[in-house]
C-alpha positions in Angstrom: -189.8 -48.7 -16.8 -188.2 -45.7 -14.3 -184.6 -46.5 -14.2 -183.6 -46.3 -10.5 -181.1 -43.6 -11.5 -183.7 -41.1 -12.7 -185.7 -42.2 -9.7 -182.7 -41.2 -7.9 -183.0 -37.5 -9.5 -186.1 -36.9 -9.2 -185.9 -37.1 -5.4 -182.3 -34.8 -5.3 -183.7 -32.2 -8.0 -186.9 -31.9 -5.7 -184.8 -31.1 -2.5 -182.5 -29.0 -5.1 -186.0 -26.7 -6.5 -187.4 -26.2 -2.5 -183.3 -24.7 -1.9 -183.8 -22.6 -5.2 -187.1 -21.6 -4.9 -186.1 -20.2 -1.2 -183.5 -17.8 -2.7 -186.1 -16.5 -4.9 -185.6 -18.6 -8.0 -189.3 -19.5 -10.2 -188.2 -23.4 -10.8 -189.4 -26.1 -13.0 -188.9 -29.6 -13.2 -188.6 -31.4 -17.1 -187.4 -35.4 -17.4 -185.6 -34.1 -20.7 -184.9 -31.3 -23.5 -188.0 -32.2 -25.1 -189.6 -32.0 -21.9 -187.7 -28.6 -20.8 -188.7 -26.7 -24.7 -192.5 -27.7 -23.6 -192.1 -25.6 -20.2 -190.3 -23.3 -22.0 -192.8 -22.7 -24.7 -196.4 -23.9 -22.8 -195.8 -22.6 -19.5 -193.2 -19.7 -19.4 -193.7 -17.9 -22.1 -197.7 -17.7 -21.4 -196.6 -15.8 -18.4 -194.1 -13.3 -19.7 -195.6 -12.5 -22.7 -191.8 -12.3 -24.5 -191.5 -10.2 -27.4 -187.9 -10.3 -28.0 -185.3 -13.9 -27.2 -181.5 -14.7 -26.9 -179.7 -16.8 -25.6 -175.6 -16.9 -24.4 -173.6 -20.3 -25.7 -174.5 -23.4 -24.2 -174.9 -26.4 -25.7 -177.7 -27.9 -23.2 -180.0 -25.1 -25.1 -178.9 -26.3 -28.3 -180.1 -29.4 -27.4 -183.6 -28.4 -26.5 -184.8 -27.0 -29.9 -185.5 -24.0 -29.0 -183.2 -21.7 -30.9 -185.8 -23.4 -34.1 -188.9 -23.0 -32.8 -187.8 -19.4 -31.9 -187.0 -18.9 -35.3 -190.2 -20.3 -36.5 -192.0 -18.0 -34.0 -193.0 -14.4 -36.5 -193.9 -12.8 -33.8 -190.8 -12.6 -32.2 -187.8 -10.8 -32.4 -184.8 -13.8 -32.1 -181.1 -12.2 -31.5 -178.9 -14.7 -33.0 -176.0 -13.7 -31.7 -173.9 -16.9 -33.1 -175.1 -17.0 -36.7 -172.2 -17.5 -38.9 -172.6 -14.6 -41.0 -171.8 -12.3 -38.8 -168.4 -10.6 -38.2 -166.8 -10.7 -35.0 -167.6 -7.2 -34.4 -171.0 -7.1 -35.6 -171.2 -10.5 -33.4 -170.0 -8.3 -30.7 -172.6 -5.6 -30.6 -176.1 -8.4 -30.8 -173.6 -9.4 -27.8 -174.3 -5.8 -26.2 -177.9 -5.5 -27.4 -179.0 -8.8 -26.6 -178.5 -7.9 -22.9 -181.6 -5.6 -23.5 -184.1 -8.7 -24.3 -187.2 -9.5 -22.8 -185.9 -13.3 -22.4 -182.4 -14.0 -22.1 -181.7 -18.3 -22.4 -178.5 -20.6 -21.0 -177.6 -22.9 -19.1 -175.3 -23.1 -15.9 -171.8 -24.6 -15.7 -172.8 -25.7 -12.2 -175.7 -25.2 -9.7 -174.6 -25.8 -6.4 -177.5 -28.1 -3.5 -178.4 -25.2 -1.6 -179.6 -23.4 -4.5 -177.0 -21.3 -6.0 -175.8 -20.5 -9.6 -171.6 -20.7 -10.5 -170.7 -19.6 -14.0 -167.4 -18.3 -15.3 -167.3 -16.9 -18.7 -164.8 -15.7 -21.3 -166.4 -12.5 -23.0 -169.1 -12.2 -19.9 -172.0 -12.1 -22.3 -173.2 -14.3 -21.0 -172.7 -13.9 -17.3 -174.3 -10.8 -17.8 -177.5 -11.3 -19.2 -178.0 -13.9 -16.3 -176.9 -10.8 -13.3 -178.3 -7.8 -14.9 -180.3 -6.5 -18.3 -182.9 -8.9 -19.9 -186.2 -8.5 -18.3 -186.4 -12.2 -17.8 -183.7 -14.9 -17.5 -184.1 -19.1 -18.0 -181.7 -21.0 -17.3 -181.9 -24.4 -18.6 -180.0 -26.5 -15.5 -179.2 -30.4 -16.7 -178.9 -32.7 -13.6 -175.2 -33.6 -14.5 -174.3 -29.7 -13.3 -175.7 -30.3 -9.5 -172.6 -30.1 -7.0 -172.7 -30.0 -3.2 -171.2 -27.1 -2.6 -169.6 -23.7 -4.3 -165.9 -25.0 -4.0 -167.1 -28.5 -5.6 -168.5 -26.0 -8.5 -164.9 -24.1 -8.6 -163.8 -27.3 -9.0 -165.8 -29.2 -11.7 -165.9 -26.2 -13.8 -162.1 -25.3 -13.8 -161.6 -28.9 -13.9 -163.9 -30.3 -16.3 -166.2 -27.7 -18.0 -163.4 -25.3 -19.4 -160.9 -27.6 -20.7 -163.3 -29.4 -22.3 -165.2 -26.2 -23.9 -161.5 -25.1 -24.6 -161.7 -28.6 -26.6 -164.9 -27.9 -28.5 -164.0 -24.4 -29.5 -160.8 -25.1 -30.4 -159.1 -22.5 -28.4 -155.6 -22.4 -28.7 -155.3 -22.9 -24.5 -152.9 -25.1 -22.5 -155.6 -27.2 -20.7 -156.6 -27.9 -24.6 -153.6 -29.8 -24.8 -153.0 -31.4 -21.6 -156.4 -31.7 -20.4 -155.8 -29.8 -17.3 -156.7 -25.9 -16.2 -152.8 -24.7 -16.1 -153.9 -21.1 -15.1 -152.8 -19.8 -18.2 -152.1 -16.2 -19.8 -153.3 -17.4 -22.8 -155.0 -14.5 -25.4 -157.4 -17.4 -25.7 -158.1 -17.7 -22.4 -162.3 -18.4 -21.2 -161.6 -17.8 -17.8 -162.3 -14.6 -17.1 -164.9 -13.7 -15.1 -166.9 -15.6 -12.5 -170.3 -15.4 -11.6 -172.1 -16.9 -8.1 -176.0 -16.1 -8.0 -177.2 -16.9 -5.0 -180.3 -14.9 -5.3 -182.2 -13.9 -8.0 -183.5 -10.3 -7.6 -185.9 -9.4 -8.6 -187.5 -12.8 -7.2 -188.7 -15.0 -9.9 -187.0 -13.1 -12.3 -184.8 -15.8 -12.9 -186.0 -19.3 -14.0 -184.9 -22.4 -13.5 -186.0 -25.3 -15.7 -184.0 -28.4 -13.7 -183.4 -31.5 -16.5 -183.3 -35.1 -15.4 -181.0 -35.7 -17.9 -177.6 -35.5 -18.9 -176.5 -32.4 -21.3 -173.9 -30.8 -22.5 -170.6 -30.1 -20.0 
């Protein structure tokens, strides 16, 4: 039996889809992380037929298991910039190469009800991939990322997402100790590069998979 919260989000994600489509994004819906994986492999990939893929850091992406599916495909070039065997210099170089893949995957820190993607990065490789470079971008957006407007999106990121990520990554920042943004000058500061994607240009380049499940941060 479907839970009331799932029905609530089904209705709200439907309204959000209309706004995203209006803004030029291609939109898909999935009930879970597993369903999102099927959407990518069975709907998106047959359309765009990528020969190379990579991804930015994303707990939502990791929860889908797509990285394992990619590595199992012998016909797909996979740029895994997060391999533990890479040195920091090798990882940085591969992150630059990842900006030229056929399809780049990541999550989003927040998505507004009027259909804008809002993100904040430390290095900028993830938001760089969203804005320019890869031929196609797939955003995996779980329902807990949806907020009413831009201000709430920025508040969510600074007050919750950034401190949580700093803790998760073991960063030596004030927020990792206090749980609150201190607008710090730490060398480990992860709040450096903001992007607001109001539209997809060209139309359909950015594809958003709305997931009716709470995932990641």
